[in-house]
TORGUZA-997159 format. One record per residue: residue in three letters; chain; x, y, z of N, C-alpha, C, O in turn; residue number from 0. Coordinates in Angstrom, 1 decimal. Each point is the difference from the previous one (the first is absolute). Layout:
<rs>
  residu  chaine     n_u     n_v     n_w    ca_u    ca_v    ca_w     c_u     c_v     c_w     o_u     o_v     o_w  num
     ALA       A       X       Y       Z       X       Y       Z       X       Y       Z       X       Y       Z  NUM
...
</rs>
This chain:
<rs>
  residu  chaine     n_u     n_v     n_w    ca_u    ca_v    ca_w     c_u     c_v     c_w     o_u     o_v     o_w  num
     MET       A    74.1   -96.3   127.7     1.2    -0.4    -0.4     0.3    -1.1     1.5    -0.6    -0.2     1.0    0
     ALA       A     1.4    -0.1    -1.3     0.5    -0.8     1.0     1.7     0.5    -0.4     0.6     1.0    -0.6    1
     GLY       A    -0.1    -2.8     1.6     1.5    -0.4     0.2     0.3     1.9     0.9    -1.0     0.5     0.6    2
     ASP       A     2.6     0.4    -0.8     0.8     0.1     0.5    -1.1     1.9    -0.5     0.0     1.2    -0.6    3
     CYS       A    -0.1    -1.4     0.7    -1.0     1.4    -0.5    -1.2     0.9     1.5    -1.2    -0.2     0.1    4
     ASP       A     1.9     1.1     0.7    -2.0     0.2     0.7    -0.5     0.9    -1.1    -1.1     0.1    -0.5    5
     PHE       A     2.6     0.8     0.2    -1.1     0.8    -0.4     0.3     0.7    -1.8     0.7    -0.9    -0.5    6
     LEU       A    -1.0     1.9    -0.6     0.0    -0.1    -1.2    -0.3     0.9    -0.5    -1.2     0.2    -0.3    7
     LEU       A     2.4     1.2    -0.3    -0.4     1.4    -0.1     1.0    -0.1    -1.5     1.2    -0.2    -0.2    8
     ARG       A    -2.6     0.3    -0.7     0.9     1.5    -1.3     0.0     1.4     0.5    -0.8     0.8     0.6    9
     VAL       A     2.3    -0.7    -1.1     0.5     0.9     0.8    -0.1     1.3    -1.3     0.9    -0.8    -0.2   10
     VAL       A    -0.9     2.1    -1.1     0.1     0.5    -0.2     1.1     1.2     0.7    -0.2     0.7     1.0   11
     ALA       A     1.2    -0.7    -1.7     0.8     1.1     0.4     0.9     1.2    -1.3     0.3    -0.1    -1.2   12
     ALA       A     0.0     1.0     2.1     0.5     0.3    -1.7     1.0    -0.3    -1.0     0.1     0.0    -1.2   13
     ASP       A     1.0    -0.3     2.7     1.9    -1.3    -0.6    -0.1    -0.4     0.6    -0.7     0.2     1.0   14
     LEU       A     1.9    -1.6    -1.6     0.2    -0.9     0.9     0.4     0.8     1.5    -0.2    -0.5     1.1   15
     ASN       A     0.6     1.3    -1.2     0.8     1.2     1.7    -1.4     0.0     0.9    -0.3    -0.7     1.0   16
     ALA       A    -0.5     1.7    -1.9    -1.3     0.2     0.7    -0.6    -1.6     1.0    -0.6     0.2     1.0   17
     TYR       A     0.9    -1.8    -1.7    -0.6    -1.2     0.2     1.2    -0.1     1.2    -0.7    -0.2     1.0   18
     ARG       A     2.3     0.2    -0.5     0.1    -0.1     0.3     0.3     1.0     1.4     0.8    -0.3     0.9   19
     GLN       A    -1.5     1.4    -0.9     0.0     0.8     1.2    -1.2    -0.6     0.2    -0.2    -0.3     1.2   20
     PHE       A    -0.9     0.1    -2.0    -1.1    -0.6     0.7    -0.2    -1.5     1.8    -0.5    -0.4     1.1   21
     GLN       A     1.5     0.2    -2.5     0.0    -1.9     1.2     1.2     0.7     0.5    -0.4     0.5     1.0   22
     ALA       A     1.2    -0.4    -1.1     0.8     0.6     1.2    -0.5     0.0     1.4     0.5    -0.4     1.0   23
     ARG       A    -1.9     1.3    -1.4    -0.8     0.7     1.0    -0.6    -1.4     0.5     0.2    -0.4     1.1   24
     LEU       A    -0.8    -0.4    -2.0    -0.6    -0.6     0.4     0.7    -1.4     1.1    -0.6    -0.9     0.6   25
     ALA       A     1.6     1.1    -0.7     0.9    -1.4     0.7    -0.1     0.6     1.2     0.0    -0.7     1.0   26
     ARG       A     0.0     2.2    -0.8     0.1     0.0     2.0    -1.6    -0.1    -0.2    -0.3     1.2    -0.3   27
     ILE       A    -0.3    -1.5     0.3    -1.7    -0.2     1.0    -0.1    -1.4     0.2    -0.1    -0.9    -0.8   28
     LYS       A     0.3     1.0     2.7    -0.4    -1.1     0.9    -0.3    -1.0    -1.3    -0.3     0.1    -1.1   29
     GLY       A     0.5    -1.0     1.7    -0.7    -1.4    -0.5     0.8    -0.3    -1.4    -0.1    -1.1    -0.6   30
     VAL       A     1.0     2.0     0.1    -0.1    -0.1    -1.7     1.5    -1.3    -0.1     1.2     0.2    -0.2   31
     GLN       A    -1.7    -1.3     0.4     1.6    -0.6    -0.6     0.4    -0.7    -0.8     0.7    -1.0     0.1   32
     SER       A    -1.7     1.6    -1.7     1.2    -0.5    -0.7    -0.3     1.2    -1.1    -0.2     1.1     0.5   33
     LEU       A     0.1    -1.0    -1.4    -0.7     0.3    -1.5     0.1    -0.7    -1.1     0.5    -1.1     0.1   34
     LYS       A    -1.0     1.8    -1.5     0.2    -1.4    -0.9     0.2     0.9    -0.8    -0.9     0.7     0.2   35
     SER       A     1.7    -0.1    -1.3    -0.4     0.8    -0.9    -0.5    -1.3    -1.6    -0.1    -1.2     0.3   36
     ASP       A    -0.1     1.5    -1.2    -0.3     0.1    -1.5     0.0     1.3    -1.3    -1.1     0.4    -0.2   37
     VAL       A     1.7     0.0    -0.2    -0.2     0.9    -0.6     0.5     0.2    -1.8     1.0     0.2    -0.7   38
     PRO       A    -2.1    -0.4     0.7    -0.4     0.6    -1.8     1.2     0.1    -0.8     0.7     0.9     0.5   39
     MET       A    -0.1    -1.3    -1.6     1.0     0.2    -0.6    -0.2     0.9    -1.1     0.6     1.1    -0.3   40
     GLN       A    -1.9    -1.8    -0.4    -0.8     0.8    -0.9    -1.6     0.4    -0.6    -1.1    -0.6     0.3   41
     GLN       A     1.3     1.4    -0.9    -1.2     0.1     0.5    -0.8    -0.9    -1.3     0.4     0.1    -1.1   42
     VAL       A    -1.4    -0.9     1.4    -0.4    -1.6    -1.0    -0.9     1.1    -0.9     0.2     0.1    -1.2   43
     LYS       A    -1.6     0.9     2.1    -1.3    -0.1     0.0     0.3     1.2     0.2     0.7     0.4     1.0   44
     LEU       A    -1.5     0.6    -2.1    -0.6     0.9     0.1    -1.5     0.8     0.2    -0.4     1.1     0.1   45
     THR       A    -0.3    -2.4     0.0    -1.7     0.2     0.3    -0.4    -0.4     0.6     1.0    -0.4     0.7   46
     SER       A    -2.0    -0.2    -0.1    -1.0    -1.0     0.3    -1.4    -0.1    -0.9    -1.2     0.3     0.2   47
     GLU       A     1.5    -0.5    -0.6    -1.7     0.4    -1.7     1.2    -2.2    -0.4     1.1    -0.5    -0.1   48
     LEU       A    -2.6     0.3     0.3    -0.2    -1.5    -0.2    -0.3     0.7    -1.8    -0.3     1.1    -0.4   49
     PRO       A     0.5    -2.7    -0.2    -0.4    -0.1    -2.0    -1.6    -0.9    -0.4    -0.3    -1.0     0.7   50
     VAL       A    -0.4     1.4    -1.7    -0.7    -0.4     0.6    -0.6    -0.1    -1.4    -1.1    -0.5    -0.1   51
</rs>
């Protein structure tokens, strides 16, 4: 990775409220200066299977 990010986390949560609770806990960790979230708005792909 290059740029502003030091870490990339992929988080799976039960719902948006559960994610917000996780994010609030993450923000309280000493040394965490900022957080950026990208939340998918829709499911695009149902499988990881590739067409042959």
